[in-house]
C-alpha positions as CSV (number, residue, x, y, z in Angstrom):
1,M,0.0,0.0,0.0
2,Q,2.8,2.4,0.9
3,T,4.5,1.6,-2.5
4,L,1.3,2.4,-4.3
5,I,1.0,5.8,-2.6
6,F,4.7,6.6,-3.2
7,L,4.3,5.7,-6.9
8,L,1.2,7.9,-7.2
9,L,3.0,10.9,-5.6
10,A,6.0,10.4,-7.7
11,F,3.8,10.3,-10.9
12,L,2.0,13.5,-9.8
13,I,5.2,15.3,-9.0
14,A,6.6,14.3,-12.4
15,I,3.5,15.5,-14.3
16,F,3.4,18.9,-12.5
17,S,7.2,19.5,-13.1
18,V,6.8,18.9,-16.8
19,L,3.8,21.3,-16.9
20,L,5.8,23.9,-15.0
21,Y,8.8,23.6,-17.4
22,Y,6.5,24.2,-20.4
23,K,4.8,27.2,-18.7
24,N,8.2,28.8,-18.0
25,K,9.4,28.1,-21.5
26,H,6.3,29.7,-23.1
27,S,6.4,32.7,-20.8
28,R,10.1,33.3,-21.8
29,V,9.2,33.2,-25.5
30,D,6.2,35.6,-25.0
31,K,8.5,38.1,-23.2
32,L,11.1,37.8,-26.0
33,N,8.4,38.4,-28.7
34,Q,7.2,41.5,-26.8
35,G,10.7,42.9,-26.8
36,E,11.5,42.4,-23.1
37,C,14.5,40.4,-21.9
38,P,13.4,37.7,-19.5
39,T,16.9,37.7,-17.7
40,C,17.7,41.4,-17.2
41,G,14.3,42.9,-17.6
42,E,15.3,45.5,-20.2
43,K,12.4,46.7,-22.5
44,T,12.2,48.5,-25.8
45,K,12.8,52.3,-25.3
46,T,10.7,54.8,-27.1
47,F,11.8,58.4,-27.7
48,Y,9.6,61.3,-29.1
49,D,11.3,64.3,-30.9
50,E,9.1,67.4,-30.6
51,N,10.9,69.3,-33.4
52,T,10.4,66.7,-36.1
53,K,7.3,65.0,-34.5
54,T,9.0,61.6,-34.9
55,T,9.0,58.6,-32.6
56,F,12.2,56.6,-32.3
57,R,12.3,53.0,-30.9
58,Q,15.5,51.4,-29.6
59,E,15.0,47.7,-29.7
60,V,16.7,45.6,-26.9
61,I,15.9,42.2,-28.5
62,S,17.0,41.3,-31.9
63,A,15.4,38.2,-33.6
64,K,17.0,36.4,-36.5
65,V,15.6,33.3,-38.4
66,L,18.3,30.6,-38.4
67,K,16.5,28.0,-40.4
68,G,13.2,28.4,-42.3
69,G,10.8,25.6,-42.3
70,G,9.3,26.1,-45.7
71,C,5.6,26.1,-46.3
72,S,4.5,24.0,-43.4
73,G,7.6,23.6,-41.3
74,V,8.9,25.1,-38.1
75,N,11.3,28.1,-38.0
76,D,14.3,28.2,-35.7
77,I,14.5,31.8,-34.3
78,E,17.5,33.2,-32.4
79,Y,16.8,35.9,-29.9
80,R,19.7,38.2,-28.7
81,C,19.6,40.8,-25.9
82,K,21.8,43.8,-26.6
83,A,22.0,44.8,-22.9
84,C,23.0,41.5,-21.2
85,G,24.2,39.3,-24.1
86,L,21.5,36.7,-23.7
87,K,21.2,34.3,-26.7
88,E,18.4,31.8,-26.9
89,V,17.1,29.7,-29.8
90,Y,13.4,28.6,-30.0
91,S,11.4,26.7,-32.7
92,Q,8.1,28.4,-33.7
93,A,5.5,27.7,-36.3
């Protein structure tokens, strides 16, 4: 009986840890797509020039497609942070 309870608890812990991993991964990708670094917290800076009535944006995150997947494939995208030097690669549809 104790073995059965232990196996059930171990199974539940494994399931929740996998779900937590995917949640953290997707939240990092969402932050990178919004232009915010998940490590250092730097965001895109916006400046407005009154004389020329122009808005300037200084991007912190640069995204580069490493490998295109074609018509129905998956793209490998590399994200780089200019502030802290973070470099991460994610696959996105």
